[in-house]
N, C-alpha and C positions, 0 to 999 in steps of 0.2 A: 087144601091141606095134604101133606104127604102122609103115607102110611106110618103110623106110630108104633113103636115097640110096645109089647104088652106090659112089660114091667121094667123096673129100674132097681139095681142093687144100691144100697146105701149103708154107711156105717153108723151104728147107734152106740152111744155110751150106755152100758147096762149096769155099771157099778162104779162108785167113786173110788179111784185108786188111793191106796194108803202107801205112801212112799213111791217107789218106781211103779209105773203102770204095768199091768200084765195083760197078755192077749185075752184073758177071760173077762176083762173089764169092758170088752167091746163085742159087738155082734154085727155081722154082715147080713142084712135082711132085704127082702124084696118088697116093693110097693108098686101098685098099679100106676101106669102112665095114662093120663087123660089129655084131651085137647086143652090148651090154655084158655082161661077166661078172658074177658075183655080187659085190655090194658096189660096183658101178660105175654111172655114168650116162653116157649119150651126150648131148652138148650141141651144139646148133647155135649157134656163136659169132655174135653180132650185132655186137660191137665188140671190138677188141683194142688194147692199148696199145703204143706205141713210146716208149722212154725212153733218155736219154743213157747210163745205166749199161750198156745192152746193147752199146755199142761196146767196152767193156772185156772183155766175155764173148766177143768174137770173136777175142781173142788167146789163145794157148795158154800162159797163165801162171797160177800159183796165186794165188788171191785169196779174198775173203770169199764168193764164189759161184762154182760151177764154170763153166768156159768152155763155150760151145756146142760140141757135137760136130759134126765134119764129116759131111756127108751124112745128117744127122738133122734132124728138125723143130726149129726154134727154139721158145722158149717165152717167156712173159710174161703179164701180167695180161689177162684177158678176161672178158666177161660174155655170157651167152647163155641160150637156152631149152632145157630138158630135152626131148628128143624120144623117149627110151627110158630106162627105169629098171629096174635090177635091184638096187636098194638101198632099204632101209627108210627112210621119211621123205622120199623124193623121188618126186614124181609128174610125169608128162608135163604140160608146161605151166608148171612151176616155172621161175623165173629164178634163175640162180646166178652167182656170182663165183668164178673159179678161176685157175689159173696156166698153162694150156695154150693160149696165144694163138698167133698166126702161122699159123692154120689155120681152115678152114671148120667142121669138126666135130671135137670133142674127146671122147675116151674118158677120163673123169675118175674117179679113186677118190672115193667119196662123202665120205670124211673130209677131202678137200681141196677140197670145194665148199661154198660158203656161200650160203644163200638170200638174195636181195635183193628188195626190194619196189619195183616200177616205179611204184607209186602215190605213194610218198613222195618219189622223185626220179627223174629220167630215168636209165635204165640206165647211160649213159655216165658219169654223175657218180660212180658207184662205182669207176671207174678213175682219177678225178682228185680233185676237191674233197672227196669223201667216201671216198676210197680211199688208196692208198699215197702219192700225192704230197701230199694234204692232211695226212695224219698226219705225213709227213716235215716239212712246214712247222710244224705244231703242236709236235711234239716238239723240233725243232731250235731253235725260238725260245724256248719256255717252259721246257723241261727242260735242253737242252744250253747255250743261251746265258744261261740264268737271267734272262730279260727281267723288268724291273720297271717299274712306272708311272713316267713321266718320262724314260725312256731315249730317246736319239736313235739311230735305226736306219738303217743303209745296207744295201740289198739289191742284189746284182749279178744279172744275168739276171732282172730284176724283172718282166718281162712273160711269163715262162715259167710252167709249171704250178705249181711250188713257190714261186718268187719272188713271184708276184702274190698268193698267199695269205699269205705271210709279212708283206708290207707292210700288208695289210688287218687281219690279226690284231693286229699291233702297234698300229695305229690304234685298234682296238676296245678294246684294253687300256690305252690312255692314253699312248702314246708322245708325247714332246715334239716330235719331228720325224722324218719318214720320207723317205728319199732313195732313189731307184732309178736304176739304169742299164739301158739297153736299146739295141738295135741299129738302131732307125729312129725318125724323128720321129713317125710315126704311133703307135708303141708308147709313146713318151714322153708324147704327148698323152693316150693312154688311161690311163696311170698317174696322171696329175695330175687330169684332168677327170672320170674315172669311178671310179677306185679310191681317191681321196683321199690320194695321196702329196703331201707338201708341196713336193717338188722332184724332178725327174728330168732326166737328160741322156742324149744319144746319145753313146756311148763312141767313135764313129767321128769325132766332131767335134773332138777334141783330146785331149791327155794326160788320162787318167783322174784322176791325182793333182791336177791343176789344177782340173778340173771338180768334183771332190768337195770340194776345199777351198772353192770358191766356193759350193757348195750347202750346206755344213755348216761355216760359219765358226767355230762353237764346238765343233767336233769331233763325234765319234760315240761312243756307248757300246757298241753292238752292231753287228757286221757279220755278215751272212748271205751266205756265199760260194757261188755256183753256177758261177763262172767261173775263178777262180785267176788266175795271171799278173799282169799289171799292175794288175788290180783288187785283188788281195790286197796287193800292195805299197802301193798307194794307201791302202787301209784301215788298214794298220799305221801309216802316217804320221798318219792322222786320228783313230785311236782315242785316247780319253782314258785317263788312269790307271785301271787296273783294268778296262779294256775287255775284252769277250768276243767271240770270233769262232766261229761255227759253220761248219765246212768241210763243205759238202754235196756239191759237185761242182766239177770243173775242166774244163769243156767246151772251154775255149780250147786245151787241150793234149792232148785225147784222141786226135787224129790225128797228133800230132808223131812223127817217126821218130828224132829225136835227143833226148838228155836235155835237159830244160828247166832253165835256171838258176833258182834260188830267188829270192824277193824279196831285194833288195840291202840292205834296211834292217832285217833281223831282229834286230839288236842292240837296236832300240827295244823289243822284247818284254821285255827285262830291266828297263830303267828305268821303263817304264810298267806293269810287272807284269801283262802281258796274259795272257789265257787263250785258246788256240786249240784247238778240239776237233772231231774228226770226228764225223759222225752217220751211222748206218745205221738205217733204219726198223725193221729186225727186232729191234733192242734195246729198242723202245719200244711193243710191242703191249700192254703193261699199261695204256697210256693210251687204248686203243681206245674203251672205253665212254664215258669222259669226253670224248674228242675228238668222237665222233659226236653226243653230247648237246649239247655247246656249239656246235660248228660247224653241226650241223643246225638249231639254234635261230637262228643268225645267217643261215643261208640262208633259213629260213622267214620271217624278218622283213624280208628284203631288205637287211640291213646288210652282208652279205658277198656279193660278186659273183664270178662266174667265167665264163671264156670257154673255148670248145673250138674247136679247128681240126680239121675232119673231112676225111679223104681217103676217097673211096668206092671200093669194089672191092678184094677181096683181092689182085688182080693188081697193085695200086699200093702194096702194103705196103712194099716196099723203098724206093720213091721217097718215101714218107711219112717213113721213118726218115732217109734222106739229107737231106730237107727239114728235119727236126728239127735235125740237126747244123749245117745252114746258118743256122738261126734263122728259118725260114719261118713258124713257128707263133706264134700269140698264145695264151697259156694252154696247155691240155693238147692234145697231138697224139694223135688217135685214128683208127684205121682201122675203117671200117664194112665188113663183109665182103661186103655186097650193095649193088648200086647202087640 
């Protein structure tokens, strides 16, 4: 066994946020590092993921995933290097993907660690384009929304980790038109000039309904929702008969403290025979092999691009998460644990 560090810093949730999270809701604490028990590996985390769904886990409510416990380390996707192993099949120096992020060192059950190859893709890619967010985009577009060649697709939050992949995947599979919304002119430019969207708009420039109608005068067939609110209402108005919507996220209302009114035009769902369906990536791991093969090929050929926003230093982990909620990121938001 190699010499282990004496301690590890890890982020704890210490108070349930009311509305927007505040830095005082979190604490960076130290915990001792020990040799891994039988069947476990000790991993030095190199990168960990911050994601919008984590905001919901800060509330003490029953959901599809348990809430974070107060005064315990938070968790989430991470990639790192094995520095001690007491598990067959894992050696010091192996790189693994696992679910114990938000900390410098993770004591991981071997059955919950997956080896990844840093020679095939940068390690951070396994948290994004080749990881949970990429599979969410893939499953949400092709499985849940039943995308078919010739469909016109609208993606909200299109410059984020999931949305930016959805638009490109639709383009590669023969969409007739791809429209995206984003929160800055710089992101809009990136979507059109680099990712191949046919049109994009800054939702801060005017009513989403009007901007979408102008960008998609013939309507849309598929809507991939990462935002909710006025974007969902606008999409319902623009969806063609038998249109489909994948409801992936509603970041616009995650920090609201009062109930949010639903779209005012939901009666259109009846006449247009629309299908709106939620997506959780955990329901679609059966697509994993197909996803990695197809998306890995697109990455290798350069047909699919991805961008990552890095925040360096574990001490800046909470600020990275708050920045994600503000929309500071382009593509996947990742925290690198060392500077």
